[in-house]
C-alpha positions as CSV (number, residue, x, y, z in Angstrom):
1,E,28.8,8.1,18.7
2,T,25.4,6.5,19.2
3,V,23.7,9.4,17.5
4,L,26.1,9.1,14.5
5,W,25.5,5.3,14.2
6,L,21.7,5.8,14.4
7,H,21.8,8.6,11.9
8,A,23.9,6.4,9.5
9,S,21.5,3.5,10.0
10,V,18.4,5.6,9.3
11,F,19.9,7.0,6.1
12,M,21.2,3.7,4.8
13,L,18.0,1.7,5.6
14,G,15.7,4.5,4.6
15,S,17.0,5.2,1.1
16,A,14.9,2.5,-0.6
17,W,11.8,3.4,1.3
18,T,12.3,7.1,0.4
19,L,12.6,6.2,-3.3
20,Q,9.4,4.0,-3.0
21,Q,7.5,6.9,-1.4
22,G,8.7,9.3,-4.1
23,K,10.3,11.6,-1.5
24,H,13.8,11.5,-2.9
25,V,15.5,14.5,-4.4
26,R,14.7,14.9,-8.1
27,V,15.9,17.3,-10.7
28,D,12.5,18.4,-12.0
29,V,14.0,21.1,-14.1
30,F,14.3,18.4,-16.9
31,S,10.8,17.1,-16.6
32,A,8.6,20.0,-15.2
33,R,7.1,20.8,-18.6
34,A,7.4,17.3,-20.1
35,S,4.6,15.0,-21.0
36,E,3.9,11.9,-18.9
37,R,5.5,9.7,-21.5
38,T,8.7,11.8,-21.4
39,R,8.8,11.7,-17.6
40,A,8.5,7.9,-17.8
41,W,11.4,7.8,-20.2
42,I,13.5,10.1,-17.9
43,E,12.6,7.9,-14.9
44,L,13.4,4.6,-16.8
45,L,16.7,5.9,-18.2
46,G,17.7,7.4,-14.9
47,C,17.1,4.1,-13.2
48,L,18.9,2.0,-15.8
49,L,21.8,4.3,-16.5
50,L,22.4,5.9,-13.1
51,L,20.7,4.3,-10.1
52,L,21.1,0.6,-10.8
53,P,24.8,0.8,-11.9
54,F,25.6,2.9,-8.8
55,C,23.8,0.4,-6.5
56,A,25.5,-2.6,-8.1
57,F,28.9,-0.9,-7.8
58,M,28.3,0.1,-4.2
59,F,27.2,-3.4,-3.3
60,W,30.2,-5.0,-5.1
61,I,32.9,-2.6,-3.8
62,S,31.6,-2.8,-0.2
63,L,31.8,-6.6,0.1
64,D,35.5,-6.9,0.8
65,Y,35.4,-3.9,3.1
66,V,32.6,-5.3,5.2
67,A,34.0,-8.9,5.2
68,A,37.3,-7.6,6.6
69,S,35.4,-5.7,9.3
70,W,33.3,-8.8,10.2
71,Q,36.4,-11.0,10.2
72,M,38.2,-8.9,12.8
73,R,34.9,-8.0,14.7
74,E,35.8,-4.4,14.3
75,A,34.9,-2.0,17.2
76,S,35.0,1.7,17.5
77,R,38.4,3.3,17.8
78,E,37.1,5.8,20.3
79,P,37.9,5.3,24.0
80,G,34.7,3.8,25.5
81,G,33.2,3.7,22.0
82,L,30.5,1.4,20.8
83,P,31.4,-2.2,20.1
84,A,30.4,-4.1,16.9
85,L,31.2,-1.4,14.3
86,Y,31.1,-4.3,11.8
87,L,27.3,-4.4,12.2
88,L,27.0,-0.8,11.1
89,K,29.3,-1.5,8.1
90,G,27.2,-4.5,7.3
91,L,24.4,-2.1,6.4
92,I,26.3,-0.8,3.4
93,P,25.8,-3.8,1.1
94,L,22.3,-4.3,2.6
95,S,21.3,-0.7,1.8
96,A,22.7,-1.0,-1.7
97,A,20.7,-4.3,-2.3
98,L,17.5,-2.7,-1.0
99,L,18.0,0.4,-3.1
100,L,18.7,-1.8,-6.2
101,L,15.5,-3.8,-5.7
102,Q,13.5,-0.6,-5.3
103,G,15.2,0.9,-8.4
104,L,14.2,-2.2,-10.4
105,S,10.6,-1.7,-9.2
106,E,10.7,2.0,-10.2
107,A,12.1,1.1,-13.6
108,L,9.3,-1.5,-14.1
109,K,6.7,1.1,-13.1
110,A,8.2,3.5,-15.7
111,L,8.2,0.8,-18.3
112,S,4.6,0.0,-17.5
113,R,3.7,3.7,-18.0
114,L,5.4,3.7,-21.3
115,R,3.4,0.7,-22.4
116,G,0.2,2.5,-21.4
117,G,-0.4,0.4,-18.2
118,A,-1.8,1.7,-15.0
119,R,0.6,3.4,-12.6
C-alpha cells in the first residue's frame, strides 16, 4: 500500500512539473510540420480549451470528496493499512491547482510567442 500511495503522490505532484519541463505526452502529429506560429496557436488553444477547463473541473469536483475524507479522518480499509488516507486524497485538488497554474503559464508563453516575444 505504501508503494501505491507514493506512486500516486509522485504522479499527482509531478504533473505540473512535467508540463513545465515539456516532458508531457503530446500529439505531435498535428504540429510536426507546422510553423512556430501554428504550434503556438495549438499550444494556446489546447491550454485554453482542454487543459484549463479540465483542471478547474477536477479541482471543483474533488472539493466535497476531499472534505468528506478529511472530516472523517479516513484511513485505509485494508487490515493493517496506512492511516491518514485523507492526506493522499488532499493531493487531488492541490495537483489540479498546480497543474492549472502551470497551464496558465504555458498559455501565456504561447501568447507571447504569437505576439513575437521571446520564448
